[in-house]
C-alpha positions as CSV (number, residue, x, y, z in Angstrom):
1,M,-2.0,-2.1,4.1
2,T,-3.8,-3.1,0.9
3,Y,-7.4,-4.3,1.4
4,R,-8.8,-6.1,-1.7
5,A,-12.3,-6.7,-0.4
6,R,-15.0,-4.1,-0.7
7,R,-16.1,-2.6,2.6
8,T,-18.6,-0.2,4.0
9,L,-17.3,2.4,6.4
10,T,-19.0,5.2,8.3
11,P,-18.8,8.0,8.2
12,V,-17.3,8.9,4.8
13,D,-16.3,12.6,4.9
14,F,-14.9,13.1,1.4
15,M,-15.6,11.8,-2.1
16,L,-14.8,12.4,-5.6
17,R,-18.0,12.6,-7.6
18,V,-18.8,13.0,-11.3
19,V,-22.3,13.8,-12.5
20,Q,-24.0,14.4,-15.8
21,S,-23.0,17.5,-17.6
22,G,-23.4,19.1,-21.0
23,S,-20.8,21.8,-20.7
24,P,-17.3,20.4,-20.7
25,G,-17.5,18.6,-17.4
26,L,-15.5,16.0,-15.7
27,L,-15.5,15.5,-11.9
28,E,-16.4,17.0,-8.6
29,V,-15.3,16.4,-5.0
30,A,-18.1,16.3,-2.4
31,V,-18.7,15.8,1.2
32,E,-21.3,13.1,1.5
33,G,-22.4,10.1,3.6
34,T,-21.5,6.5,3.7
35,Q,-20.3,4.8,0.5
36,E,-18.6,1.6,-0.5
37,W,-14.9,1.8,-1.0
38,E,-12.0,-0.3,-2.2
39,D,-8.6,0.3,-0.6
40,R,-5.5,0.1,-2.8
41,H,-3.2,2.3,-0.7
42,V,-5.6,5.1,-1.5
43,Y,-9.3,4.8,-0.9
44,S,-11.5,4.5,-4.0
45,R,-14.8,3.4,-5.3
46,R,-15.6,2.2,-8.8
47,G,-18.0,4.3,-10.8
48,R,-21.6,3.6,-10.7
49,R,-23.7,4.6,-13.7
50,M,-27.4,5.1,-12.7
51,E,-29.4,6.1,-15.7
52,H,-27.9,8.6,-18.2
53,S,-24.6,8.3,-20.0
54,A,-23.7,11.9,-20.6
55,L,-21.6,14.3,-18.7
56,W,-21.0,18.0,-19.4
57,G,-18.4,19.1,-21.9
58,N,-17.7,22.9,-21.6
59,G,-14.3,23.0,-19.9
60,F,-15.9,22.5,-16.5
61,C,-16.3,19.5,-14.3
62,S,-19.6,19.0,-12.6
63,R,-23.3,19.5,-12.3
64,R,-25.1,20.5,-9.2
65,S,-28.3,18.8,-8.0
66,A,-31.9,19.7,-8.5
67,A,-33.1,23.3,-8.5
68,G,-32.2,25.1,-5.3
69,A,-29.8,22.4,-4.1
70,G,-26.4,23.6,-3.0
71,P,-22.9,22.0,-3.1
72,G,-22.7,18.7,-1.3
73,T,-26.5,18.0,-1.5
74,R,-27.4,14.5,-2.4
75,R,-28.7,14.1,-5.9
76,S,-31.7,12.4,-7.3
77,A,-31.1,8.7,-8.2
78,K,-32.1,9.6,-11.7
79,E,-28.9,11.5,-12.2
80,P,-25.7,9.5,-13.2
81,V,-23.2,9.8,-10.4
82,Y,-19.7,8.5,-10.5
83,L,-18.2,8.1,-7.1
84,M,-14.7,7.8,-5.5
85,A,-15.3,7.7,-1.8
86,F,-12.8,8.2,1.1
87,P,-13.4,7.0,4.7
88,T,-12.7,9.3,7.6
89,S,-9.2,8.0,7.8
90,A,-8.5,9.8,4.5
91,S,-8.3,13.0,6.5
92,G,-4.6,14.0,6.8
93,M,-3.6,11.9,3.8
94,E,-2.0,13.8,0.9
95,L,-3.5,12.5,-2.4
96,A,-3.1,13.5,-6.0
97,V,-5.8,13.1,-8.7
98,R,-4.7,11.7,-12.0
99,V,-6.9,12.2,-15.1
100,T,-6.1,10.2,-18.2
101,L,-7.4,11.6,-21.5
102,T,-8.8,8.3,-22.9
103,R,-10.9,9.5,-25.9
104,L,-11.3,13.1,-26.7
105,Y,-14.3,14.4,-28.9
106,D,-15.9,11.3,-30.3
107,T,-18.2,11.9,-33.3
108,D,-20.0,8.6,-32.9
109,S,-21.4,6.6,-30.0
110,S,-19.5,3.3,-30.7
111,A,-17.4,3.7,-27.5
112,G,-20.4,4.6,-25.4
113,N,-19.8,8.4,-25.6
114,A,-22.3,11.0,-26.6
115,P,-21.7,11.8,-30.3
116,C,-20.6,15.3,-31.3
117,P,-20.7,16.9,-34.8
118,A,-17.4,16.4,-36.8
119,R,-15.1,19.4,-36.6
120,P,-13.9,21.1,-39.8
121,P,-10.4,20.4,-41.1
122,D,-9.1,23.8,-39.9
123,K,-9.7,22.7,-36.2
124,P,-7.2,20.6,-34.3
125,D,-7.8,16.9,-34.1
126,L,-8.3,16.4,-30.4
127,S,-7.8,12.7,-30.6
128,V,-4.1,13.2,-30.9
129,F,-4.1,13.9,-27.1
130,N,-5.6,10.5,-26.3
131,G,-3.5,8.7,-23.6
132,Q,-2.0,11.8,-22.2
133,V,-2.2,12.4,-18.4
134,R,-3.1,15.6,-16.5
135,W,-3.5,16.2,-12.7
136,V,-6.0,18.2,-10.6
137,G,-4.4,21.3,-9.3
138,P,-4.8,23.1,-6.0
139,P,-8.4,24.1,-5.1
140,Q,-9.4,27.8,-5.0
141,S,-12.5,29.8,-4.1
142,L,-14.2,31.2,-7.3
143,P,-17.2,33.6,-7.6
144,E,-20.6,32.4,-8.9
145,G,-20.9,35.7,-10.7
146,S,-18.0,38.0,-11.0
147,G,-15.9,40.2,-8.7
148,P,-16.8,40.0,-4.9
149,D,-19.9,37.9,-5.4
150,P,-20.7,36.3,-2.0
151,N,-21.9,33.1,-3.7
152,R,-18.8,31.0,-4.2
153,F,-17.8,27.6,-5.4
154,A,-14.5,25.7,-5.3
155,G,-12.6,25.1,-8.5
156,A,-9.3,23.6,-9.6
157,A,-7.5,23.6,-13.0
158,L,-6.0,20.6,-14.6
159,Q,-2.2,20.8,-14.8
160,D,0.8,18.8,-16.0
161,C,2.1,17.9,-12.5
162,P,0.6,16.2,-9.5
163,S,-0.6,18.3,-6.6
164,F,-0.6,16.2,-3.4
165,T,-3.4,17.6,-1.2
166,D,-5.3,16.8,2.0
167,W,-8.5,17.2,0.2
168,P,-10.9,17.1,3.2
169,A,-8.9,19.8,4.9
170,A,-8.6,21.9,1.8
171,M,-12.3,21.8,1.1
172,A,-13.2,22.6,4.7
173,A,-10.9,25.6,4.5
174,L,-12.9,26.8,1.5
175,G,-16.2,26.1,3.2
176,Q,-17.2,24.0,0.2
177,G,-18.3,20.4,-0.3
178,V,-17.8,20.2,-4.1
179,L,-14.7,20.8,-6.2
180,H,-15.3,21.7,-9.8
181,V,-12.4,20.8,-12.1
182,Y,-11.8,22.7,-15.4
183,G,-9.3,23.0,-18.2
184,A,-8.8,23.0,-22.0
185,E,-8.5,19.2,-21.8
186,I,-12.2,18.8,-20.7
187,V,-14.1,18.7,-24.0
188,P,-17.6,17.4,-25.0
189,C,-18.3,13.8,-26.1
190,S,-15.1,12.5,-24.4
191,Q,-14.0,9.8,-22.0
192,Y,-11.6,10.0,-19.1
193,E,-10.1,7.8,-16.4
194,V,-9.8,9.3,-12.9
195,E,-7.4,7.8,-10.3
196,L,-5.8,8.9,-7.0
197,V,-2.4,8.2,-5.7
198,E,-1.1,8.6,-2.1
199,F,1.8,11.0,-1.4
200,G,5.0,9.1,-0.7
201,C,3.9,5.9,-2.4
202,A,7.1,5.4,-4.3
203,E,7.9,2.7,-6.9
204,T,7.2,-0.8,-5.7
205,S,7.1,-4.2,-7.3
206,N,3.7,-3.2,-8.5
207,E,3.6,0.6,-8.4
208,E,0.0,0.7,-9.9
209,A,-1.1,-0.6,-6.5
210,C,-0.4,3.0,-5.4
211,F,-3.3,4.2,-7.6
212,S,-7.0,3.8,-6.9
213,T,-9.2,1.7,-9.2
214,P,-9.6,3.6,-12.4
215,L,-13.0,5.5,-12.7
216,T,-14.2,5.9,-16.2
217,V,-16.2,9.0,-16.8
218,R,-17.8,10.6,-19.9
219,T,-18.7,14.1,-20.9
220,G,-21.9,14.9,-22.8
221,K,-23.0,16.6,-26.0
222,W,-21.8,20.1,-26.6
223,G,-24.3,22.5,-25.1
224,D,-26.5,19.9,-23.4
225,V,-26.5,21.8,-20.1
226,T,-29.7,20.8,-18.4
227,A,-32.2,17.9,-18.3
228,P,-33.4,16.1,-20.4
229,F,-30.0,14.9,-21.5
230,Y,-28.7,12.8,-24.4
231,P,-29.7,10.1,-25.3
232,S,-33.0,11.9,-25.1
233,S,-33.7,13.0,-28.7
234,G,-33.1,16.5,-29.9
235,Q,-30.3,17.5,-27.5
236,P,-29.4,20.2,-27.0
237,N,-32.7,22.0,-27.3
238,F,-34.6,25.2,-26.3
239,T,-34.5,24.2,-22.6
240,D,-30.7,24.4,-22.7
241,I,-30.8,27.8,-24.4
242,G,-33.2,29.0,-21.7
243,A,-30.9,27.8,-18.9
244,V,-28.0,29.8,-20.2
245,V,-30.2,32.9,-20.7
246,A,-31.5,32.5,-17.1
247,K,-28.0,32.4,-15.8
248,F,-27.1,35.5,-17.8
249,K,-30.0,37.3,-16.0
250,G,-28.4,36.3,-12.7
251,Q,-30.7,33.5,-11.7
252,L,-29.4,30.9,-9.3
253,P,-29.8,28.1,-10.2
254,P,-28.6,27.4,-12.9
255,Y,-25.0,27.6,-11.9
256,K,-21.9,28.9,-13.7
257,V,-20.3,25.4,-14.0
258,E,-23.3,24.4,-16.0
259,T,-23.5,27.4,-18.3
260,L,-20.1,28.9,-18.8
261,L,-19.5,27.7,-22.4
262,R,-16.9,30.2,-23.8
263,G,-13.2,29.9,-23.8
264,N,-10.7,27.2,-24.4
265,V,-10.0,27.4,-20.7
266,P,-13.2,28.8,-19.1
267,P,-12.8,32.3,-17.6
268,V,-13.8,31.1,-14.2
269,T,-13.8,34.5,-12.5
270,S,-16.1,36.1,-15.1
271,A,-19.9,36.1,-15.3
272,I,-22.0,34.5,-18.1
273,N,-22.3,36.8,-21.1
274,F,-23.7,37.0,-24.7
275,T,-20.9,34.8,-26.0
276,D,-22.1,31.9,-23.8
277,I,-25.7,32.4,-25.1
278,G,-24.3,32.3,-28.7
279,R,-22.4,29.1,-28.0
280,V,-25.4,27.2,-26.8
281,V,-27.4,28.5,-29.8
282,D,-24.6,27.3,-32.1
283,A,-24.7,23.9,-30.4
284,F,-28.5,23.8,-30.9
285,K,-27.7,24.3,-34.6
286,S,-25.2,21.4,-34.6
287,I,-22.2,23.6,-35.0
288,P,-19.2,21.7,-33.7
289,Y,-17.3,22.5,-30.5
290,P,-15.1,25.5,-31.6
291,E,-12.2,25.5,-29.1
292,A,-8.6,24.4,-29.7
293,G,-8.4,22.0,-26.8
294,P,-5.1,21.1,-25.1
295,D,-2.1,23.0,-26.2
296,G,0.2,19.9,-25.8
297,D,2.9,22.0,-24.2
298,E,4.5,20.2,-21.3
299,P,7.4,22.2,-19.9
300,I,9.3,19.2,-18.5
301,R,8.8,17.2,-21.8
302,N,10.2,20.2,-23.8
303,L,13.3,20.2,-21.6
304,V,13.8,16.4,-22.0
305,D,13.4,16.7,-25.8
306,A,16.0,19.5,-25.9
307,L,18.5,17.4,-23.8
308,V,18.0,14.4,-26.1
309,N,18.6,16.6,-29.2
310,M,21.7,18.0,-27.5
311,E,23.0,14.4,-26.8
312,S,22.5,13.4,-30.5
313,D,24.3,16.5,-31.7
314,L,27.2,16.2,-29.3
315,A,27.6,12.4,-29.4
316,P,30.3,12.4,-32.0
317,T,32.6,14.4,-29.7
318,L,32.0,12.5,-26.5
319,G,35.6,11.3,-26.3
320,A,37.2,10.8,-23.0
321,V,34.1,11.2,-20.8
322,S,32.3,8.4,-22.7
323,G,31.7,5.5,-20.4
324,Q,33.4,7.1,-17.4
325,L,30.7,8.6,-15.1
326,Q,28.1,5.9,-14.5
327,T,25.0,6.3,-12.5
328,G,22.5,3.7,-11.1
329,V,18.8,3.3,-11.2
330,P,17.3,6.0,-9.1
331,T,14.9,6.0,-6.1
332,L,12.0,8.5,-6.3
333,T,10.5,10.6,-3.5
334,P,7.5,12.9,-4.2
335,V,7.6,16.3,-2.4
336,G,4.4,18.1,-3.4
337,S,4.7,18.9,-7.1
338,L,8.4,18.2,-6.9
339,I,10.0,14.8,-7.3
340,D,13.4,14.1,-5.7
341,T,15.6,11.4,-7.3
342,S,18.7,9.8,-5.9
343,A,21.1,7.4,-7.7
344,P,24.6,6.1,-7.0
345,A,27.4,7.3,-9.2
346,D,30.8,5.9,-9.9
347,L,33.6,7.4,-12.0
348,F,35.5,4.7,-13.9
349,E,39.0,5.1,-15.5
350,G,40.8,2.2,-17.1
351,G,38.1,-0.2,-15.8
352,L,38.6,0.9,-12.2
353,I,36.5,3.0,-10.0
354,V,38.4,6.2,-9.1
355,A,35.7,8.2,-7.4
356,S,32.2,7.5,-6.0
357,G,29.2,9.5,-4.9
358,Q,25.6,10.0,-6.0
359,V,23.5,12.1,-8.3
360,D,20.5,13.8,-6.7
361,T,18.0,15.8,-8.6
362,T,14.8,17.7,-7.8
363,V,12.5,17.7,-10.8
364,D,9.8,20.4,-10.9
365,I,7.3,19.0,-13.4
366,C,5.2,22.1,-13.5
367,A,8.0,24.6,-14.0
368,G,10.0,22.3,-16.3
369,T,13.3,22.7,-14.4
370,V,15.7,20.4,-12.6
371,D,18.2,21.0,-9.8
372,F,21.1,18.6,-10.3
373,V,23.6,17.8,-7.5
374,L,26.7,15.5,-8.1
375,P,29.1,15.0,-5.1
376,L,32.1,12.8,-6.0
377,T,34.7,11.7,-3.5
378,E,38.2,10.9,-4.8
379,G,40.6,10.1,-2.0
380,A,40.2,12.7,0.8
381,L,38.6,15.3,-1.5
382,T,34.9,15.6,-2.3
383,R,33.9,17.9,-5.1
384,T,30.2,18.8,-5.5
385,L,28.8,20.0,-8.8
386,T,25.3,21.7,-8.6
387,Q,23.5,22.9,-11.7
388,H,20.0,24.4,-12.3
389,V,18.9,23.1,-15.6
390,S,16.2,24.9,-17.6
391,L,15.1,25.5,-21.2
392,N,14.8,29.2,-22.2
393,V,13.1,29.4,-25.5
394,D,15.4,27.1,-27.5
395,V,18.5,27.4,-25.3
396,V,19.3,24.7,-22.7
397,T,20.8,26.6,-19.7
398,L,22.8,25.0,-16.9
399,F,24.3,27.2,-14.2
400,G,25.4,26.6,-10.6
401,T,28.5,26.0,-8.5
402,L,31.5,23.7,-8.0
403,S,32.5,23.4,-4.3
404,F,35.3,21.6,-2.5
405,S,35.5,19.8,0.8
406,D,39.0,21.1,1.5
407,G,37.8,24.7,1.8
408,S,39.0,25.8,-1.7
409,P,36.9,28.7,-3.0
410,T,33.6,27.8,-4.6
411,L,33.4,28.4,-8.3
412,N,30.4,29.6,-10.3
413,G,29.7,28.3,-13.8
414,G,27.7,26.4,-16.3
415,W,26.9,25.8,-20.0
416,L,24.6,26.9,-22.7
417,Y,23.5,24.8,-25.7
418,D,21.4,25.4,-28.8
419,E,21.3,23.8,-32.2
420,I,22.9,26.7,-34.0
421,N,25.8,27.5,-31.6
422,G,26.4,24.1,-30.0
423,A,27.9,23.9,-26.6
424,L,29.2,27.1,-25.0
425,A,30.5,28.2,-21.7
426,H,28.0,30.2,-19.7
427,P,29.2,33.8,-19.9
428,D,29.0,34.2,-16.1
429,S,31.3,31.3,-15.4
430,D,34.5,31.8,-13.4
431,P,37.6,31.4,-15.5
432,T,38.7,28.0,-13.9
433,F,35.3,26.5,-13.5
434,H,35.3,24.3,-16.6
435,D,38.8,23.1,-16.1
436,E,38.0,22.1,-12.5
437,V,34.9,20.2,-13.7
438,A,37.1,18.4,-16.3
439,I,39.5,17.4,-13.5
440,M,36.6,16.2,-11.4
441,L,35.3,13.9,-14.2
442,H,38.8,12.9,-15.5
443,A,37.8,14.4,-18.8
444,Q,39.8,16.3,-21.4
445,S,40.4,19.9,-20.4
446,A,37.3,21.9,-21.2
447,T,39.2,25.1,-22.2
448,A,42.1,23.5,-24.1
449,G,39.7,21.3,-26.0
450,G,37.4,24.1,-26.8
451,Q,34.1,22.9,-28.2
452,F,35.2,19.3,-27.8
453,G,35.8,19.6,-24.1
454,L,32.6,21.5,-23.4
455,G,30.6,19.1,-25.5
456,N,31.8,15.9,-24.0
457,I,31.2,17.0,-20.4
458,L,27.8,18.7,-21.2
459,A,26.6,15.6,-23.1
460,G,27.4,13.4,-20.0
461,I,25.5,15.7,-17.6
462,G,22.6,16.2,-20.0
463,T,22.0,12.5,-20.6
464,I,22.0,11.7,-16.8
465,T,19.6,14.6,-16.3
466,S,17.2,13.5,-19.0
467,M,17.3,9.9,-17.8
468,L,16.4,11.0,-14.2
469,I,13.6,13.2,-15.5
470,N,12.1,10.4,-17.5
471,Y,12.2,8.1,-14.5
472,V,10.1,10.7,-12.8
473,R,7.7,11.0,-15.8
474,D,7.4,7.2,-16.1
475,W,6.5,6.9,-12.4
476,F,3.1,8.3,-13.4
477,V,2.7,5.9,-16.4
478,P,0.9,2.6,-15.7
479,Y,3.1,-0.4,-16.4
480,T,2.0,-3.1,-18.8
481,P,4.1,-5.9,-20.2
482,P,5.3,-5.3,-23.7
483,V,3.2,-6.7,-26.5
484,T,5.1,-5.6,-29.7
485,C,8.4,-3.9,-29.9
486,D,10.2,-2.2,-32.8
487,G,13.6,-2.7,-31.1
488,P,16.4,-0.1,-31.2
489,A,17.0,2.0,-34.3
490,I,20.0,1.1,-36.5
491,E,21.2,4.4,-38.1
492,N,21.9,4.5,-41.8
493,A,22.4,8.2,-42.1
494,P,25.8,9.7,-42.9
495,G,28.2,9.8,-39.9
496,E,29.0,6.5,-38.2
497,S,26.4,4.9,-40.5
498,C,25.5,1.2,-40.0
499,D,24.9,0.9,-43.7
500,G,27.2,-1.8,-45.0
501,V,28.2,-2.8,-41.4
502,N,27.5,-6.4,-40.3
503,V,24.9,-6.1,-37.5
504,P,23.8,-9.7,-37.3
505,C,21.1,-9.3,-34.6
506,E,19.0,-6.7,-36.4
507,Q,16.2,-9.2,-37.0
508,E,16.4,-10.7,-33.5
509,L,16.2,-7.4,-31.6
510,P,12.4,-6.7,-31.8
511,E,11.5,-10.2,-30.6
512,T,14.2,-10.2,-27.9
513,C,12.9,-6.8,-26.7
514,S,9.5,-8.4,-26.0
515,S,11.0,-10.2,-23.1
516,V,11.6,-7.0,-21.2
517,G,8.8,-7.8,-18.7
518,D,10.6,-10.9,-17.6
519,I,14.0,-9.4,-16.5
520,P,14.5,-10.8,-13.1
521,D,14.9,-8.7,-9.9
522,V,14.7,-5.3,-11.4
523,S,12.2,-2.5,-10.6
524,I,9.1,-1.7,-12.5
525,G,10.7,1.7,-13.4
526,F,13.7,-0.1,-15.0
527,R,11.3,-2.3,-17.0
528,K,9.5,0.7,-18.3
529,C,12.7,2.4,-19.2
530,M,13.8,-0.7,-21.2
531,K,10.4,-0.7,-22.9
532,G,11.0,2.8,-24.1
533,R,14.6,2.0,-25.2
534,C,13.2,-0.9,-27.2
535,A,10.3,1.1,-28.7
536,C,7.7,-1.0,-27.0
537,G,5.5,1.9,-26.0
538,G,4.3,2.7,-22.5
539,S,7.3,4.8,-21.5
540,N,8.6,8.4,-21.8
541,F,12.1,7.1,-22.6
542,P,13.0,7.5,-26.3
543,Q,14.1,4.6,-28.5
544,V,17.8,4.0,-28.4
545,S,19.6,4.7,-31.7
546,F,22.7,2.7,-32.6
547,R,25.5,4.1,-34.7
548,C,28.3,1.9,-36.1
549,D,32.0,2.1,-36.3
550,P,33.7,-1.2,-37.2
551,A,37.2,0.3,-37.0
552,S,39.6,-1.2,-34.5
553,D,39.6,2.0,-32.3
554,C,35.8,1.9,-32.2
555,G,35.4,5.7,-32.8
556,V,34.2,7.5,-29.7
557,C,34.2,4.2,-27.6
558,G,37.9,3.8,-27.6
559,S,40.2,1.0,-28.7
560,G,39.1,-2.6,-28.0
561,A,35.5,-1.7,-27.2
562,W,32.6,-3.6,-28.8
563,G,30.2,-0.8,-28.0
564,C,29.5,2.1,-25.7
565,N,26.8,4.4,-24.4
566,L,26.6,7.2,-21.9
567,P,24.6,6.7,-18.7
568,G,21.1,7.7,-19.6
569,G,22.1,7.9,-23.2
570,S,19.8,7.5,-26.2
571,V,22.6,7.4,-28.8
572,A,24.8,4.3,-28.5
573,S,27.6,2.8,-30.7
574,Y,28.1,-0.7,-32.0
575,C,31.7,-1.6,-32.9
576,L,32.0,-5.4,-33.1
577,D,33.0,-6.6,-36.6
578,D,35.0,-9.7,-35.7
579,P,33.4,-12.7,-37.6
580,Q,34.4,-15.1,-34.8
581,F,32.3,-13.2,-32.2
582,N,29.9,-11.2,-34.3
583,T,27.0,-13.7,-34.2
584,P,23.3,-12.7,-33.7
585,C,23.1,-13.5,-30.0
586,N,26.5,-12.0,-29.1
587,C,25.4,-8.9,-31.0
588,A,22.1,-8.8,-29.0
589,N,24.1,-9.2,-25.8
590,I,26.2,-6.1,-26.6
591,M,23.3,-4.0,-27.7
592,F,21.2,-4.8,-24.7
593,H,24.3,-4.1,-22.5
594,E,24.5,-0.7,-24.1
595,M,20.8,0.0,-24.0
596,S,20.7,-0.8,-20.3
597,H,23.3,2.0,-19.7
598,G,20.5,4.3,-21.0
599,C,18.5,3.1,-18.0
600,G,21.2,3.5,-15.4
601,T,23.2,0.3,-15.3
602,N,26.9,0.2,-14.5
603,D,30.0,-1.8,-15.7
604,R,30.9,-3.3,-12.3
605,D,30.8,-6.8,-13.9
606,D,29.8,-8.3,-10.5
607,G,26.4,-9.9,-11.3
608,S,24.6,-7.3,-9.2
609,T,21.0,-6.3,-10.1
610,Y,22.0,-3.3,-12.3
611,D,25.2,-4.6,-13.7
612,A,25.1,-4.0,-17.5
613,Y,27.0,-7.3,-18.1
614,R,24.3,-9.2,-16.2
615,I,21.5,-7.5,-18.2
616,G,23.3,-8.0,-21.5
617,N,24.0,-11.7,-20.8
618,W,20.3,-12.2,-19.8
619,F,19.0,-10.8,-23.0
620,G,21.7,-12.7,-25.0
621,A,20.2,-15.9,-23.5
622,Q,16.7,-14.9,-24.6
623,C,17.9,-14.3,-28.2
624,I,16.6,-16.9,-30.7
625,P,18.6,-16.7,-33.9
626,H,16.7,-16.5,-37.2
627,Q,17.4,-19.1,-39.9
628,G,21.0,-18.7,-41.0
629,G,22.1,-17.4,-37.6
630,E,24.3,-19.1,-35.0
């Protein structure tokens, strides 16, 4: 159900609330009374700004109400309160809270944020994180002071992956009505958008309908921890210093979430100390916010980057496996902080399907690991390859098993890859593991071919894995139609360079890419993937890079091919150099055909939704030749 009209329900037993703060603050979750709500699969309420514009900015999330009031107490109408309310029916629902870093650390008020003093050149530019997404983690009980303090509050850290939670039940278990969110990403003078998504709301024709209406919230001036707040003049002032000193002396109120100012990530189990007093005095002196802010380290993104680098390095040796194992566009299923994907898989040889199955993965966004399962049935025999994929420092590690439906012994094995040593057999692999995988994939023998055999199989597995990870990452990215696109990159570096090769559609590609949003019948996820491949923005998929080989054997693609790309691949080849056929729109047809393989299309040539020939033909029809073209 998707109600578009606003409604008033009673009782409301749970709400996400954001109030004014001057330590790095963002949001709080509270038990309150009746509020308006708007239902878009999850229950939400647009923010209401009452009087002030500032929120805290000290790494914490919320401000409690007037002196003596405890968590969940209704605040004065003079305090700005941003609300996302849930009706009673939200109990039992598992929801994740998405926080988009819209504008970090503004130094002027032009965007409506409180202005902060400019940071010196030796401090990181926090605006580079604008547009990134974080998620509210599991709630925990934290001490108001330190150690076994009986005064407790509920807190949750921001993290890289969604945590689907029955928030009313979780808060009731903690005996709290307010959840305080903290993290290095919450900094002063900043703007965020907060949304919620329901567990199990998988990709639809409009997946953003899974998310609540965005709630825009702002953090306040550095050190502005108590009333009066900015835009009242002279903030922060002696009143703010006095509040931190009072908390240092053990008074309650003020509260820790208002006055804990030290640490890039606030030390939430520690009491207020002299450093916090020093920080508020510095803020009074207009000394800028000193912390580093987000570290920008996203484990799953690091793994994807390593897999893409591996593909680029191994692409010249793809050989026999290139274009053989083809996967489809996946379906996604959230399971807590894990996301399961499933996609059909076909093994082609000589244009015929010789084995079929599927690729299943479980992507752990927090840990930055993937469990990969590929069962392929050929005749009466099903072989199942399982691999745990991880990044250990700079080494991509894959290890798992190869099992057989006929009862043959299960083999252990895997691969290692780094930029210095290239592709290597995992040292714990059984002696026949790689040869059996090569037989399964109809590829050149992995041992006889040495580095070549290892590289061509590993590149194929790596590109499929990175594609499925990016479908998961893109599931959390709002879809917008493309506005401007750079198009795929045409390589001119040594090694299959396109320099001097006739690529007649190079001018037409960016404009043709802008029609990605109009591809008929495909999923939103596929459109986002093609946006990434076309360098249109709004996707985690990297831009496709084309290499050229005009020779008759078309290099790694094989004789007679006009182009090729691995399933999920980011490095494709363009081979057409026949003047009779090498026209701008034929060229575009081929390139979009190959780009679509990077998003999971196949070569069935049957006009089905994710048939690469259908996609290439459609884009070829959108192509408008520039002057001098066909």
